[in-house]
VOGU-3710 file (C-alpha; in Angstrom, 3 decimals, decimal comma):
1> mgifvflpll> 85,209/120,197/102,542  83,191/117,800/104,676  84,553/114,627/106,286  87,359/114,688/103,351  89,834/116,984/106,032  89,202/114,047/108,482  89,972/111,034/106,119  93,441/111,842/106,106  94,073/111,308/109,963  92,539/107,504/109,580
11> lpltalpvar> 93,551/106,437/106,321  96,949/105,351/107,163  95,728/102,481/108,896  95,429/101,452/104,985  99,066/101,065/104,806  99,243/98,737/108,182  98,513/95,594/106,437  101,450/95,961/103,767  103,965/96,598/106,623  104,311/92,620/107,283
21> laeqhlhprl> 103,539/91,657/103,640  106,340/93,832/102,841  109,021/92,513/104,834  107,755/88,662/103,932  106,952/88,983/100,404  108,788/91,511/98,728  112,602/92,421/97,752  113,968/94,109/100,625  115,210/97,106/98,541  111,730/97,641/97,078
31> athlltalav> 109,974/96,968/100,138  112,075/100,473/101,905  111,477/102,345/99,065  107,682/101,121/98,996  107,033/102,015/102,612  108,836/105,068/103,031  106,789/106,628/100,099  103,427/105,362/101,920  104,764/106,711/105,580  106,035/110,451/104,152
41> vlavcstlcl> 103,400/110,718/101,673  100,654/109,821/104,791  101,986/111,967/107,157  102,392/114,816/105,245  98,672/114,680/104,108  97,825/113,786/107,986  99,534/116,946/109,176  98,365/119,521/106,312  94,711/118,095/107,263  95,419/119,045/111,072
51> allvvvgtaq> 96,728/122,170/109,946  93,059/122,616/108,227  91,272/121,494/111,228  92,996/124,291/112,876  92,112/126,669/110,661  88,557/125,856/110,464  87,891/124,895/114,037  89,337/128,248/115,485  88,217/130,796/113,002  85,081/131,944/115,398
61> lpgnplpdgw> 87,455/132,116/118,519  88,496/135,644/119,927  91,718/136,626/119,504  92,285/134,278/116,616  94,840/135,751/113,908  92,994/135,035/110,920  91,465/138,062/108,885  88,287/139,004/110,026  86,176/138,169/107,050  87,234/134,501/107,672
71> sddevrdavp> 84,700/134,097/110,748  81,499/135,439/108,647  78,782/133,595/109,436  78,555/132,769/105,363  82,164/131,209/105,939  80,929/129,249/108,945  78,057/127,969/107,001  80,032/126,899/103,932  83,011/124,823/105,990  82,309/122,796/108,575
81> ydevagkaai> 82,743/124,435/112,122  83,514/122,595/114,905  85,513/124,659/118,291  86,340/121,025/119,678  88,303/119,677/116,812  90,175/123,045/116,229  91,448/123,000/119,745  92,290/119,294/119,775  94,132/120,118/116,205  96,161/122,865/117,770
91> aalvavavgc> 97,328/120,269/120,701  97,725/117,768/118,108  100,086/120,140/115,708  101,870/121,267/118,409  103,017/117,678/119,592  103,667/116,958/116,062  106,009/119,765/115,473  107,812/118,967/119,229  108,142/115,717/118,356  109,503/115,958/114,692
101> aatgrrhrrv> 111,975/118,138/116,297  113,315/116,079/118,985  114,031/113,606/116,371  115,752/115,468/114,088  117,542/117,038/116,625  118,672/113,827/118,309  119,628/112,249/114,702  121,846/115,826/114,044  123,495/115,394/117,655  124,218/111,817/117,412
111> rrgawralqg> 125,764/112,397/114,057  127,820/115,524/114,978  129,190/113,520/117,772  130,210/110,739/116,288  131,999/113,111/113,645  133,754/114,745/116,664  135,354/111,312/118,215  136,835/110,783/114,398  138,357/113,905/114,582  142,444/113,467/114,121
121> lperhltvlp> 141,802/109,905/112,530  143,065/109,202/109,079  140,251/110,030/106,764  139,720/106,219/105,767  136,563/104,461/104,538  136,628/102,244/107,380  137,592/103,393/111,069  138,220/101,273/113,573  137,988/102,715/117,319  139,704/101,038/120,698
131> drtpyayalp> 136,640/100,630/122,452  135,449/97,949/124,930  132,377/98,511/123,579  131,143/96,261/121,022  129,343/98,058/118,319  129,180/98,907/114,399  127,470/101,360/112,680  127,561/103,344/109,432  127,749/107,136/109,668  126,598/109,153/106,655
141> gggrrrgrvv> 128,771/112,064/105,623  128,098/115,558/104,605  129,433/118,406/102,676  132,925/117,243/101,752  132,645/114,417/104,133  132,308/110,729/103,177  130,273/108,540/105,044  132,393/105,907/107,231  132,041/102,849/108,974  132,502/102,849/112,302
151> vsstlldcln> 133,862/99,459/114,280  134,941/98,794/117,741  138,384/96,938/118,060  136,332/94,639/120,073  133,511/93,553/118,196  136,228/93,051/115,556  138,259/90,475/118,073  134,643/88,131/118,008  134,526/88,041/114,602  137,206/85,963/112,529
161> ageqtalfah> 138,458/87,535/109,320  135,450/86,169/106,779  132,894/87,417/109,750  134,726/91,024/109,626  134,366/91,165/105,760  130,741/90,468/105,884  130,665/93,158/108,310  132,271/95,536/106,194  130,561/94,707/103,527  126,781/95,192/105,271
171> erahlagghh> 127,761/98,502/106,691  128,780/99,758/103,129  125,573/98,711/102,123  123,463/100,656/104,432  125,797/103,932/103,097  125,375/102,984/99,655  121,428/102,580/100,009  121,337/106,079/102,304  119,574/104,203/104,628  119,698/106,827/107,392
181> rsllavrlaa> 117,510/108,812/105,244  114,656/106,124/105,163  114,750/105,405/108,563  114,780/108,959/109,794  112,100/109,798/107,209  109,781/106,956/108,674  110,389/108,291/112,524  109,516/111,750/111,493  105,969/110,261/109,917  105,921/107,867/112,669
191> ranpllrplr> 105,707/111,458/114,945  103,227/113,105/112,398  100,873/110,268/112,684  101,159/107,177/115,287  99,205/105,049/113,191  102,303/104,944/110,625  104,483/103,406/113,329  104,214/100,096/112,244  105,937/101,331/109,039  108,609/102,765/111,062
201> aavaytterw> 109,145/99,221/112,444  109,066/97,576/109,053  111,567/100,130/107,342  113,958/99,505/110,035  113,347/95,673/109,319  113,860/95,601/105,441  117,055/98,391/105,504  118,764/95,675/107,778  117,448/92,512/105,332  118,655/95,025/101,986
211> adeeaarstg> 122,269/95,404/103,553  122,210/91,917/104,348  121,293/90,753/101,072  123,756/93,744/99,556  126,329/91,512/101,591  125,469/88,460/100,877  126,105/89,108/97,464  129,486/90,529/97,739  130,781/87,833/99,896  128,991/85,150/97,303
221> srelvaraig> 128,350/83,404/100,942  124,909/83,947/102,211  125,742/81,626/105,575  128,621/83,664/105,817  126,685/86,848/106,356  124,309/85,016/108,851  127,034/83,684/111,012  128,419/87,232/111,442  124,731/88,334/112,353  124,522/86,181/114,709
231> kaalvsrgap> 127,745/86,976/116,233  127,358/90,638/116,299  123,816/90,282/117,810  125,067/88,422/120,601  127,541/90,910/121,707  127,182/94,153/120,067  125,002/97,121/121,575  124,210/98,595/118,268  123,794/101,829/116,590  123,704/105,144/118,653
241> tptlagidga> 120,774/106,032/117,643  117,554/104,184/115,639  118,182/106,482/112,536  121,587/105,346/111,845  121,655/102,015/110,681  124,238/98,833/111,952  124,754/95,145/111,594  122,422/94,457/114,310  120,338/97,403/114,366  116,804/95,961/113,724
251> gpvprrvaal> 114,119/93,145/113,316  114,015/89,877/115,044  117,936/88,216/114,213  116,644/84,794/113,868  114,002/85,892/111,142  117,126/87,737/109,170  119,228/84,528/109,603  116,525/82,406/108,901  116,087/84,889/105,543  119,742/84,266/104,702
261> lapapaattw> 119,852/80,681/104,969  116,622/80,453/102,682  117,292/81,028/98,683  117,956/84,765/97,380  114,672/86,936/97,008  113,926/87,804/93,677  113,922/91,355/92,807  110,128/91,621/91,193  109,455/95,610/90,471  106,318/95,263/91,504
271> psvfttagla> 103,722/92,249/92,743  100,820/90,980/91,189  97,289/91,919/92,575  96,485/88,348/92,617  98,934/87,754/95,371  98,660/87,955/99,091  101,497/90,869/98,837  100,256/92,565/95,817  96,581/92,704/97,205  98,219/94,609/100,625
281> vwtaaagtvg> 100,373/96,917/98,117  97,635/97,970/96,307  95,150/98,661/98,787  98,170/100,625/101,102  98,693/102,561/97,480  95,080/103,468/97,091  94,978/104,297/100,821  97,521/106,599/99,949  96,409/107,741/96,625  92,870/108,818/98,312
291> salssanatv> 94,591/110,675/101,488  96,558/112,824/98,953  92,995/113,182/97,314  91,474/114,078/99,967  93,912/116,412/101,835  94,113/118,287/98,369  90,658/118,815/98,118  90,150/119,752/101,515  92,736/122,477/101,245  91,613/123,611/97,754
301> tlffvlkaat> 88,166/124,245/99,066  88,749/125,741/102,259  91,119/128,102/99,783  88,748/128,824/97,665  86,169/129,623/100,323  88,376/131,806/102,501  89,488/133,734/99,357  85,884/134,711/98,808  85,351/135,693/102,127  88,471/137,850/102,364
311> pl> 88,190/141,065/101,517  90,950/142,813/99,110
//
């Protein structure tokens, strides 16, 4: 198993260069899918290897729940043993579990609270709430519920008819793209491995850019969407939680406005390796594959060693 058990903890560094380059050079839809997949795979691999370190590092500690055969001298010789790493891995796993649970609990609590606030109102795709606080966000559905666009009357009063149309198109794009899933996935991944935080910020930005482009396509005016974003950003407080998307939800608003005032990005499927973005993407992909192979190698090795040492 050797060093392979430690590699997935550090290989997320290979995904960092692609975060900013994906924002700048890839279509937002492709960038969102790519960065989300990288974050999830790398987080799963690093968490798995933390668990392996716990097994390996604590096999010799008194009171551990492992079978006695797992702490034999032969197993200790076959598998790298480090009590310090094992104890540190326990603390890290607890931190991962607590952080992910807190993030998931907050996401569910906010969603349930938002749906409770809509009880008794007509079941429409668009819900306007009489609220003095300006906000707009996409509230995903669940079960028999359909997702809704929730907007305060105060925010609508700040926009003209065309800008309101752009706002609605933007929020509908969030619902259609299931952006809340990507936002939640990358936040959980960042909880699992702090080295993935740049990917969390990048996905928060690319989902907004994706919705911007869909709104521009729907309304037929990139300038109109840019004005709506600029006005909403000046007055709105945003979505109630980072895992729900809103028109002013993430990323430097001037960058989003500048992107909308520029020509629409090309919907390429995969960048060439001979470009800067392509090189970063292939590097991140190689790091992700290496992380998956390293964790798989460590898992399989430990399984067979411990299986051989455990009496039937």
